[in-house]
N, CA, C and O of each residue as an XYZ file, in Angstrom:
488
protein
N       5.401    -12.331      6.097
C       6.346    -12.159      5.008
C       5.707    -11.387      3.849
O       6.349    -10.525      3.249
N       4.441    -11.697      3.532
C       3.776    -11.016      2.420
C       3.584     -9.531      2.704
O       3.691     -8.704      1.798
N       3.297     -9.190      3.966
C       3.166     -7.777      4.312
C       4.508     -7.058      4.187
O       4.554     -5.915      3.730
N       5.586     -7.703      4.581
C       6.915     -7.105      4.442
C       7.274     -6.852      2.991
O       7.812     -5.798      2.650
N       6.974     -7.821      2.136
C       7.219     -7.656      0.701
C       6.350     -6.530      0.143
O       6.805     -5.738     -0.683
N       5.108     -6.464      0.595
C       4.222     -5.397      0.135
C       4.764     -4.023      0.528
O       4.745     -3.095     -0.280
N       5.240     -3.891      1.749
C       5.803     -2.601      2.182
C       7.058     -2.250      1.392
O       7.248     -1.097      1.004
N       7.914     -3.242      1.153
C       9.119     -2.991      0.342
C       8.726     -2.576     -1.073
O       9.357     -1.699     -1.662
N       7.694     -3.199     -1.615
C       7.214     -2.836     -2.950
C       6.666     -1.416     -2.990
O       6.819     -0.707     -3.985
N       6.022     -1.009     -1.893
C       5.507      0.367     -1.814
C       6.649      1.374     -1.770
O       6.564      2.443     -2.373
N       7.716      1.030     -1.057
C       8.898      1.901     -1.038
C       9.474      2.004     -2.450
O       9.847      3.088     -2.899
N       9.541      0.873     -3.141
C      10.047      0.889     -4.515
C       9.133      1.685     -5.442
O       9.597      2.249     -6.433
N       7.836      1.737     -5.128
C       6.940      2.578     -5.923
C       7.356      4.040     -5.800
O       7.383      4.768     -6.793
N       7.678      4.465     -4.591
C       8.140      5.843     -4.390
C       9.460      6.082     -5.122
O       9.688      7.160     -5.671
N      10.318      5.075     -5.123
C      11.603      5.195     -5.833
C      11.365      5.357     -7.329
O      11.943      6.243     -7.959
N      10.505      4.493     -7.908
C      10.331      4.607     -9.357
C       9.592      5.876     -9.752
O       9.866      6.441    -10.811
N       8.667      6.332     -8.930
C       7.969      7.583     -9.256
C       8.937      8.762     -9.237
O       8.898      9.630    -10.109
N       9.798      8.777     -8.235
C      10.787      9.851     -8.132
C      11.798      9.756     -9.269
O      12.162     10.770     -9.865
N      12.254      8.534     -9.572
C      13.223      8.345    -10.661
C      12.631      8.780    -11.997
O      13.322      9.387    -12.815
N      11.365      8.473    -12.219
C      10.712      8.861    -13.466
C      10.673     10.376    -13.611
O      10.907     10.911    -14.694
N      10.374     11.065    -12.505
C      10.300     12.529    -12.572
C      11.667     13.171    -12.793
O      11.761     14.305    -13.263
N      12.717     12.442    -12.453
C      14.073     12.990    -12.607
C      14.789     12.475    -13.844
O      15.943     12.831    -14.083
N      14.130     11.651    -14.624
C      14.742     11.152    -15.854
C      15.753     10.042    -15.636
O      16.562      9.771    -16.524
N      15.731      9.399    -14.492
C      16.639      8.284    -14.204
C      15.972      6.991    -14.669
O      15.405      6.253    -13.864
N      16.044      6.726    -15.963
C      15.252      5.644    -16.538
C      15.720      4.251    -16.139
O      14.898      3.341    -16.035
N      16.998      4.061    -15.917
C      17.489      2.749    -15.475
C      16.963      2.450    -14.074
O      16.486      1.346    -13.811
N      17.050      3.433    -13.173
C      16.520      3.261    -11.817
C      15.017      3.029    -11.889
O      14.483      2.182    -11.173
N      14.335      3.774    -12.746
C      12.889      3.612    -12.919
C      12.546      2.183    -13.329
O      11.685      1.556    -12.713
N      13.202      1.665    -14.355
C      12.879      0.332    -14.878
C      13.139     -0.747    -13.831
O      12.322     -1.651    -13.658
N      14.261     -0.661    -13.138
C      14.580     -1.658    -12.102
C      13.570     -1.568    -10.959
O      13.038     -2.587    -10.520
N      13.303     -0.354    -10.478
C      12.394     -0.179     -9.337
C      10.963     -0.561     -9.684
O      10.290     -1.198     -8.875
N      10.483     -0.188    -10.864
C       9.103     -0.519    -11.230
C       8.947     -2.029    -11.406
O       7.919     -2.596    -11.034
N       9.952     -2.673    -11.965
C       9.891     -4.128    -12.133
C       9.845     -4.832    -10.788
O       8.994     -5.692    -10.562
N      10.762     -4.469     -9.889
C      10.790     -5.094     -8.563
C       9.522     -4.773     -7.771
O       9.008     -5.624     -7.045
N       9.026     -3.557     -7.910
C       7.816     -3.151     -7.211
C       6.618     -3.979     -7.666
O       5.830     -4.432     -6.837
N       6.478     -4.176     -8.956
C       5.357     -4.956     -9.489
C       5.472     -6.433     -9.120
O       4.472     -7.076     -8.800
N       6.679     -6.964     -9.164
C       6.878     -8.366     -8.774
C       6.508     -8.543     -7.302
O       5.837     -9.509     -6.939
N       6.942     -7.616     -6.464
C       6.607     -7.696     -5.042
C       5.122     -7.552     -4.790
O       4.563     -8.274     -3.965
N       4.470     -6.631     -5.488
C       3.021     -6.464     -5.349
C       2.296     -7.741     -5.759
O       1.364     -8.173     -5.081
N       2.715     -8.332     -6.847
C       2.118     -9.577     -7.315
C       2.289    -10.690     -6.285
O       1.351    -11.441     -6.019
N       3.474    -10.796     -5.712
C       3.734    -11.808     -4.681
C       2.842    -11.575     -3.468
O       2.254    -12.520     -2.940
N       2.737    -10.336     -3.027
C       1.935    -10.018     -1.841
C       0.467    -10.358     -2.064
O      -0.223    -10.768     -1.131
N      -0.013    -10.189     -3.292
C      -1.418    -10.458     -3.596
C      -1.760    -11.947     -3.557
O      -2.928    -12.316     -3.677
N      -0.766    -12.791     -3.392
C      -1.034    -14.224     -3.238
C      -1.687    -14.512     -1.885
O      -2.431    -15.483     -1.748
N      -1.409    -13.662     -0.878
C      -1.950    -13.873      0.468
C      -2.785    -12.703      0.983
O      -3.564    -12.865      1.922
N      -2.630    -11.539      0.384
C      -3.362    -10.347      0.818
C      -4.359    -10.034     -0.299
O      -4.011    -10.081     -1.479
N      -5.588     -9.716      0.074
C      -6.602     -9.457     -0.951
C      -6.151     -8.333     -1.884
O      -5.417     -7.427     -1.488
N      -6.605     -8.417     -3.115
C      -6.189     -7.471     -4.150
C      -6.484     -6.031     -3.742
O      -5.619     -5.163     -3.855
N      -7.695     -5.776     -3.272
C      -8.064     -4.412     -2.898
C      -7.215     -3.862     -1.770
O      -6.763     -2.719     -1.827
N      -6.997     -4.670     -0.748
C      -6.187     -4.228      0.387
C      -4.739     -4.029     -0.036
O      -4.132     -3.004      0.273
N      -4.187     -5.010     -0.744
C      -2.776     -4.914     -1.165
C      -2.555     -3.688     -2.044
O      -1.585     -2.953     -1.859
N      -3.453     -3.471     -2.997
C      -3.292     -2.334     -3.903
C      -3.429     -1.008     -3.156
O      -2.657     -0.079     -3.393
N      -4.406     -0.916     -2.258
C      -4.596      0.319     -1.489
C      -3.373      0.622     -0.619
O      -2.945      1.773     -0.529
N      -2.820     -0.392      0.010
C      -1.631     -0.202      0.840
C      -0.454      0.211     -0.034
O       0.278      1.140      0.305
N      -0.273     -0.472     -1.147
C       0.842     -0.188     -2.057
C       0.775      1.244     -2.572
O       1.772      1.966     -2.544
N      -0.391      1.649     -3.039
C      -0.563      3.009     -3.561
C      -0.442      4.042     -2.445
O       0.230      5.061     -2.608
N      -1.092      3.779     -1.313
C      -1.082      4.741     -0.206
C       0.317      5.006      0.329
O       0.730      6.157      0.470
N       1.042      3.936      0.625
C       2.405      4.096      1.139
C       3.300      4.717      0.079
O       4.076      5.628      0.368
N       3.190      4.225     -1.145
C       4.015      4.771     -2.226
C       3.770      6.255     -2.446
O       4.716      7.028     -2.598
N       2.511      6.654     -2.462
C       2.179      8.073     -2.660
C       2.656      8.925     -1.487
O       3.231      9.996     -1.680
N       2.412      8.440     -0.273
C       2.831      9.208      0.906
C       4.351      9.373      0.942
O       4.854     10.452      1.255
N       5.072      8.309      0.624
C       6.539      8.412      0.614
C       7.038      9.318     -0.504
O       8.003     10.059     -0.319
N       6.390      9.263     -1.655
C       6.794     10.120     -2.774
C       6.625     11.594     -2.411
O       7.525     12.401     -2.647
N       5.484     11.943     -1.842
C       5.247     13.333     -1.443
C       6.182     13.733     -0.306
O       6.717     14.842     -0.303
N       6.378     12.846      0.647
C       7.285     13.158      1.767
C       8.693     13.420      1.259
O       9.338     14.380      1.680
N       9.172     12.570      0.354
C      10.516     12.766     -0.205
C      10.589     14.091     -0.976
O      11.587     14.806     -0.891
N       9.541     14.409     -1.717
C       9.520     15.665     -2.464
C       9.561     16.867     -1.516
O      10.192     17.879     -1.823
N       8.894     16.757     -0.372
C       8.941     17.856      0.602
C      10.326     17.953      1.239
O      10.838     19.052      1.450
N      10.933     16.804      1.545
C      12.269     16.807      2.149
C      13.295     17.419      1.207
O      14.166     18.176      1.636
N      13.189     17.089     -0.081
C      14.164     17.597     -1.047
C      13.823     18.991     -1.563
O      14.599     19.575     -2.319
N      12.679     19.526     -1.166
C      12.325     20.889     -1.547
C      11.634     21.023     -2.884
O      11.432     22.143     -3.351
N      11.260     19.909     -3.526
C      10.567     20.019     -4.814
C       9.069     20.227     -4.647
O       8.385     20.566     -5.613
N       8.548     20.033     -3.444
C       7.163     20.358     -3.125
C       7.159     21.131     -1.813
O       7.976     20.864     -0.931
N       6.252     22.078     -1.681
C       6.214     22.860     -0.444
C       5.708     22.027      0.739
O       4.902     21.109      0.587
N       6.209     22.381      1.906
C       5.754     21.743      3.145
C       4.658     22.623      3.730
O       4.803     23.842      3.820
N       3.561     21.987      4.125
C       2.509     22.733      4.797
C       1.873     21.832      5.845
O       1.966     20.606      5.771
N       1.236     22.447      6.806
C       0.579     21.689      7.862
C      -0.526     20.812      7.281
O      -0.687     19.667      7.704
N      -1.290     21.329      6.320
C      -2.374     20.543      5.728
C      -1.840     19.349      4.962
O      -2.426     18.268      5.013
N      -0.747     19.527      4.260
C      -0.138     18.406      3.538
C       0.237     17.288      4.507
O      -0.010     16.111      4.245
N       0.827     17.671      5.612
C       1.233     16.692      6.627
C       0.013     16.018      7.248
O       0.026     14.810      7.484
N      -1.034     16.786      7.512
C      -2.269     16.207      8.062
C      -2.843     15.165      7.108
O      -3.206     14.068      7.534
N      -2.928     15.495      5.830
C      -3.522     14.566      4.872
C      -2.636     13.350      4.623
O      -3.149     12.245      4.442
N      -1.322     13.530      4.610
C      -0.416     12.384      4.489
C      -0.543     11.465      5.701
O      -0.503     10.242      5.571
N      -0.696     12.065      6.875
C      -0.916     11.272      8.089
C      -2.213     10.479      7.972
O      -2.286      9.335      8.422
N      -3.230     11.078      7.372
C      -4.494     10.376      7.150
C      -4.330      9.167      6.238
O      -4.912      8.111      6.488
N      -3.541      9.322      5.187
C      -3.284      8.188      4.283
C      -2.612      7.055      5.050
O      -3.012      5.896      4.942
N      -1.589      7.401      5.822
C      -0.857      6.383      6.587
C      -1.780      5.729      7.617
O      -1.724      4.514      7.808
N      -2.621      6.510      8.275
C      -3.558      5.958      9.258
C      -4.521      4.971      8.588
O      -4.829      3.924      9.156
N      -4.988      5.299      7.398
C      -5.892      4.389      6.684
C      -5.180      3.096      6.292
O      -5.769      2.018      6.368
N      -3.935      3.195      5.878
C      -3.158      2.001      5.527
C      -2.966      1.115      6.752
O      -3.103     -0.105      6.667
N      -2.650      1.724      7.880
C      -2.498      0.956      9.123
C      -3.821      0.281      9.477
O      -3.834     -0.870      9.915
N      -4.921      0.985      9.290
C      -6.234      0.392      9.543
C      -6.483     -0.821      8.676
O      -7.022     -1.817      9.159
N      -6.108     -0.766      7.411
C      -6.278     -1.911      6.529
C      -5.460     -3.114      6.989
O      -5.879     -4.261      6.827
N      -4.309     -2.846      7.554
C      -3.454     -3.942      8.043
C      -4.140     -4.697      9.179
O      -3.958     -5.907      9.316
N      -4.914     -4.004      9.981
C      -5.509     -4.621     11.152
C      -6.918     -5.165     10.911
O      -7.628     -5.498     11.861
N      -7.316     -5.255      9.659
C      -8.560     -5.940      9.318
C      -8.207     -7.367      8.917
O      -7.132     -7.618      8.373
N      -9.097     -8.279      9.183
C      -8.872     -9.643      8.712
C      -9.997    -10.016      7.776
O     -11.112     -9.509      7.890
N      -9.702    -10.892      6.864
C     -10.712    -11.324      5.911
C     -11.466    -12.513      6.468
O     -10.895    -13.396      7.107
N     -12.759    -12.515      6.210
C     -13.557    -13.687      6.552
C     -13.262    -14.758      5.511
O     -13.049    -14.440      4.341
N     -13.248    -16.002      5.913
C     -13.009    -17.060      4.924
C     -14.141    -17.114      3.902
O     -15.281    -16.751      4.193
N     -13.805    -17.570      2.715
C     -14.809    -17.712      1.659
C     -15.818    -18.768      2.077
O     -15.443    -19.755      2.711
N     -17.089    -18.587      1.739
C     -18.125    -19.548      2.133
C     -17.819    -20.951      1.621
O     -17.322    -21.122      0.507
N     -18.122    -21.958      2.449
C     -17.859    -23.350      2.098
C     -18.825    -23.865      1.039
O     -18.600    -24.923      0.450
N     -19.905    -23.117      0.795
C     -20.893    -23.595     -0.169
C     -20.458    -23.416     -1.622
O     -21.181    -23.791     -2.546
N     -19.273    -22.841     -1.815
C     -18.748    -22.674     -3.164
C     -19.439    -21.596     -3.961
O     -19.335    -21.577     -5.187
N     -20.144    -20.695     -3.294
C     -20.890    -19.655     -4.002
C     -19.980    -18.611     -4.644
O     -20.406    -17.839     -5.503
N     -18.716    -18.602     -4.211
C     -17.781    -17.641     -4.782
C     -18.007    -16.225     -4.309
O     -17.487    -15.284     -4.908
N     -18.780    -16.051     -3.237
C     -19.038    -14.712     -2.709
C     -17.733    -14.070     -2.277
O     -16.835    -14.741     -1.767
N     -17.638    -12.789     -2.480
C     -16.443    -12.045     -2.110
C     -16.336    -11.993     -0.589
O     -17.321    -11.748      0.109
N     -15.129    -12.227     -0.091
C     -14.915    -12.190      1.350
C     -15.126    -10.766      1.855
O     -14.697     -9.805      1.216
N     -15.788    -10.634      3.004
C     -15.980     -9.334      3.634
C     -14.887     -9.124      4.666
O     -14.253    -10.080      5.114
N     -14.671     -7.885      5.037
C     -13.670     -7.559      6.043
C     -14.351     -7.233      7.349
O     -15.443     -6.666      7.368
N     -13.709     -7.589      8.433
C     -14.219     -7.250      9.751
C     -13.035     -6.904     10.635
O     -11.935     -7.414     10.422
N     -13.245     -6.035     11.632
C     -12.145     -5.664     12.521
C     -11.665     -6.854     13.312
O     -12.440     -7.754     13.637
N     -10.380     -6.858     13.623
C      -9.831     -7.868     14.503
C     -10.222     -7.572     15.938
O     -10.488     -6.422     16.287
N     -10.258     -8.570     16.747
C     -10.465     -8.335     18.158
C     -11.537     -9.223     18.740
O     -12.314     -9.846     18.017
N     -11.568     -9.274     20.073
C     -12.551    -10.122     20.730
C     -13.957     -9.563     20.559
O     -14.147     -8.355     20.422
N     -14.928    -10.453     20.569
C     -16.315    -10.036     20.512
C     -16.795     -9.628     19.131
O     -17.875     -9.051     19.003
N     -16.021     -9.912     18.101
C     -16.434     -9.563     16.752
C     -17.487    -10.554     16.290
O     -17.276    -11.764     16.374
N     -18.617    -10.060     15.803
C     -19.680    -10.952     15.350
C     -19.614    -11.114     13.840
O     -18.912    -10.368     13.157
N     -20.335    -12.074     13.331
C     -20.388    -12.328     11.893
C     -21.464    -11.519     11.207
O     -21.612    -11.622      9.989
N     -22.220    -10.720     11.932
C     -23.344     -9.982     11.343
C     -23.039     -8.528     11.237
O     -23.872     -7.755     10.764
């Protein structure tokens, strides 16, 4: 559920960025508010760094994609390659899992490791 809310918030980020550039201030205020509330909710279960990177990455990629579709930004093969790279990195972040915080109460930051069999702790 938190990932779904995070993705919806990223879509709303693209909406508010586009609305801001077009002077649609009511749409901007509603979208930015909902986007921030959703991001905040998602950060309750998804680490701050991962949630923020996904939110920014998806939002930026959608904003540029929409601008290319509507003709306000040029379409080029390199633009598409780099946008694909952003999306690939976001997908990669989704498939990482966080290690639990140490039981010793040291407050050490959780590290990330790939999901899958045979993953070691070292």
